[in-house]
N, C-alpha and C positions, 0 to 999 in steps of 0.2 A: 282331536282338539277342536274346541267350539269358540269361535268369536261371536260376541254379541254386541250390537250396536243400537243404542236407544236414541229415540228422537221424539219430538213433539212436546217438549217442556216449554215453559214460557211463564209470562205474568198474566194473571187473570184476576178479575174481580171476584169478590165472594158471591156464590150463587152461580158463577159461570161453569163452563166445562172445558175440558181438554181430553185429547186422546194421545195417549203414548204408544210408540211402537217399539218393537225389539226385533231386529232382523238378525237371524242366525246364519252362520257361515256354512251350515250343512242342513239336510233335510230334518226339520223338527219333527217329522213323523217318527223319527228313530229316537227322539229324546224322551226319556221316561217321564220327566215333569218339568214344568216351567213356572216361574213365579215372579211376582214383583214385590221387591222390598223398598223401604224408604228409611232415610235417616235425616232427622232434623238436627240443627246445631245443638251440640251438648247432649244428645241423646243417643241411645243405642239403635242400631239398625233393627227394623222391625218388619215381619211379614205383612204385606197388604193383602195379597191375593195369590192363589196358587191354581194351577190346572194340570191335570195328568194327561197322559197320552190317550187315555180313554174319554177324556172330556170332563171328568169330574172336577168340580171347583170347590174352593173354600175361600173364605174372606175373614178378615179381621173384623171384629164387632163394630169398630169405629167407622167402617166404610160400607157395611152391608146396606143394600138398597140404594146406594149412591154410585158404586164403582162396578164395573163388569169386566171380567177378564175373559179373553177369548184368543184362539189361535187359528191361523190360516195356514194349514199345511202346505197348500199349493205355493204360497209365497214365502214359506219359511219364516213367518213373522207371528210374534205374540203382541197382543194389544191389551191396553187398559183403558177403557172408557170411564172418564171421571166426570160426574155430574154433581151439581149442588155443592161445588167446592167451598171449603171453609178455610179461614186463615190457618187453623191447626193442621190443615193438609200440606202446608208448606214444608218442603223437605227436597232432598236429592232422591230421585227415584231410580232403582237399580233393577235390571233384569238379571234372573238368575236360572241356570239350567242344570239339571242333573243328567249326566250322560256317561254311561259305562262307569258307573260308580264314582265319577269325578264331578265336583261342582265347578262351574264356570260363572263369572260376573261380567256384566257390561261395565262401561265407564261412568255410567249415571247421567241422568239429565234433571236439570233443576226446574222444580215446580214452585212458583211463589204465588200466593193467593193474598190479595190486599183486601183489607176490610172497608 
Protein backbone atom coordinates (compact mmCIF):
# COMPACT_ATOMS: atom_id res chain seq x y z
CA UNK A 1 0.00 0.00 0.00
CA UNK A 2 1.11 3.56 -0.73
CA UNK A 3 0.26 6.67 1.23
CA UNK A 4 0.66 9.97 -0.56
CA UNK A 5 0.74 13.34 1.20
CA UNK A 6 0.55 16.54 -0.84
CA UNK A 7 1.68 19.96 0.29
CA UNK A 8 2.54 23.34 -1.15
CA UNK A 9 -0.85 24.62 -2.20
CA UNK A 10 -2.08 28.08 -1.37
CA UNK A 11 -3.32 31.41 -2.66
CA UNK A 12 -1.28 33.18 -5.31
CA UNK A 13 -1.85 36.04 -7.72
CA UNK A 14 -2.05 35.47 -11.44
CA UNK A 15 1.43 35.24 -12.92
CA UNK A 16 2.87 33.82 -9.72
CA UNK A 17 4.42 30.46 -8.95
CA UNK A 18 3.90 27.56 -6.58
CA UNK A 19 5.63 24.23 -6.08
CA UNK A 20 3.59 21.26 -5.00
CA UNK A 21 5.14 18.27 -3.29
CA UNK A 22 3.85 14.73 -2.86
CA UNK A 23 5.68 12.54 -0.37
CA UNK A 24 5.20 8.80 -0.67
CA UNK A 25 5.29 6.29 2.14
CA UNK A 26 7.66 4.02 0.25
CA UNK A 27 10.46 4.30 -2.26
CA UNK A 28 9.11 5.90 -5.40
CA UNK A 29 11.88 4.18 -7.31
CA UNK A 30 9.62 1.14 -7.30
CA UNK A 31 6.49 3.02 -8.36
CA UNK A 32 5.64 2.55 -12.03
CA UNK A 33 4.26 5.99 -12.69
CA UNK A 34 3.17 9.05 -10.81
CA UNK A 35 1.03 11.97 -11.83
CA UNK A 36 -0.68 15.16 -10.78
CA UNK A 37 -4.39 15.60 -11.39
CA UNK A 38 -6.64 18.52 -10.56
CA UNK A 39 -10.33 19.05 -10.03
CA UNK A 40 -12.03 22.43 -10.21
CA UNK A 41 -15.49 22.99 -8.71
CA UNK A 42 -18.18 21.48 -10.90
CA UNK A 43 -15.65 19.86 -13.23
CA UNK A 44 -14.22 16.39 -13.68
CA UNK A 45 -10.80 15.48 -12.37
CA UNK A 46 -8.23 15.90 -15.14
CA UNK A 47 -4.64 14.90 -15.72
CA UNK A 48 -2.16 17.75 -15.36
CA UNK A 49 1.17 15.98 -15.76
CA UNK A 50 2.63 12.50 -15.45
CA UNK A 51 6.06 10.94 -15.10
CA UNK A 52 7.19 7.35 -15.45
CA UNK A 53 9.83 5.51 -13.44
CA UNK A 54 12.12 6.06 -16.43
CA UNK A 55 11.59 9.80 -16.31
CA UNK A 56 9.35 10.21 -19.34
CA UNK A 57 6.88 13.04 -18.87
CA UNK A 58 3.60 14.17 -20.38
CA UNK A 59 1.52 17.28 -19.85
CA UNK A 60 -1.95 18.57 -20.49
CA UNK A 61 -1.95 21.09 -23.32
CA UNK A 62 -3.24 23.75 -20.96
CA UNK A 63 -0.10 23.63 -18.78
CA UNK A 64 2.65 22.90 -21.30
CA UNK A 65 5.49 25.37 -20.99
CA UNK A 66 4.28 26.56 -17.57
CA UNK A 67 4.34 23.47 -15.34
CA UNK A 68 7.15 21.00 -14.75
CA UNK A 69 6.79 17.59 -13.11
CA UNK A 70 9.78 15.94 -11.49
CA UNK A 71 10.59 13.23 -8.99
CA UNK A 72 13.34 12.87 -6.39
CA UNK A 73 13.77 9.18 -5.72
CA UNK A 74 16.11 9.84 -2.78
CA UNK A 75 13.40 11.86 -1.02
CA UNK A 76 10.48 9.68 -2.17
CA UNK A 77 8.87 12.87 -3.41
CA UNK A 78 7.06 14.00 -6.54
CA UNK A 79 6.99 17.69 -7.43
CA UNK A 80 4.98 20.00 -9.62
CA UNK A 81 6.54 23.37 -10.33
CA UNK A 82 3.82 25.74 -11.51
CA UNK A 83 4.79 29.04 -13.11
CA UNK A 84 2.78 31.78 -14.81
CA UNK A 85 -0.30 30.67 -12.94
CA UNK A 86 -3.72 31.66 -14.25
CA UNK A 87 -7.10 31.91 -12.49
CA UNK A 88 -8.23 28.87 -14.49
CA UNK A 89 -5.54 26.81 -12.72
CA UNK A 90 -7.57 27.12 -9.52
CA UNK A 91 -8.42 23.60 -8.33
CA UNK A 92 -7.66 20.91 -5.82
CA UNK A 93 -4.50 19.17 -6.97
CA UNK A 94 -4.08 15.46 -6.32
CA UNK A 95 -1.07 13.20 -6.48
CA UNK A 96 -1.64 9.76 -7.98
CA UNK A 97 0.58 6.70 -8.15
CA UNK A 98 0.37 3.39 -9.96
CA UNK A 99 2.01 0.64 -7.91
CA UNK A 100 1.68 -3.08 -8.46
CA UNK A 101 -1.35 -2.53 -10.70
CA UNK A 102 -3.18 -0.47 -8.06
CA UNK A 103 -3.90 3.24 -8.11
CA UNK A 104 -3.40 5.37 -5.02
CA UNK A 105 -4.46 8.98 -4.43
CA UNK A 106 -3.39 11.65 -2.01
CA UNK A 107 -5.87 13.79 -0.11
CA UNK A 108 -5.36 16.83 -2.33
CA UNK A 109 -4.06 20.36 -1.86
CA UNK A 110 -5.96 23.51 -2.79
CA UNK A 111 -4.46 25.95 -5.28
CA UNK A 112 -6.24 29.27 -5.71
CA UNK A 113 -5.09 31.82 -8.28
CA UNK A 114 -6.55 35.31 -7.97
CA UNK A 115 -6.89 37.65 -10.93
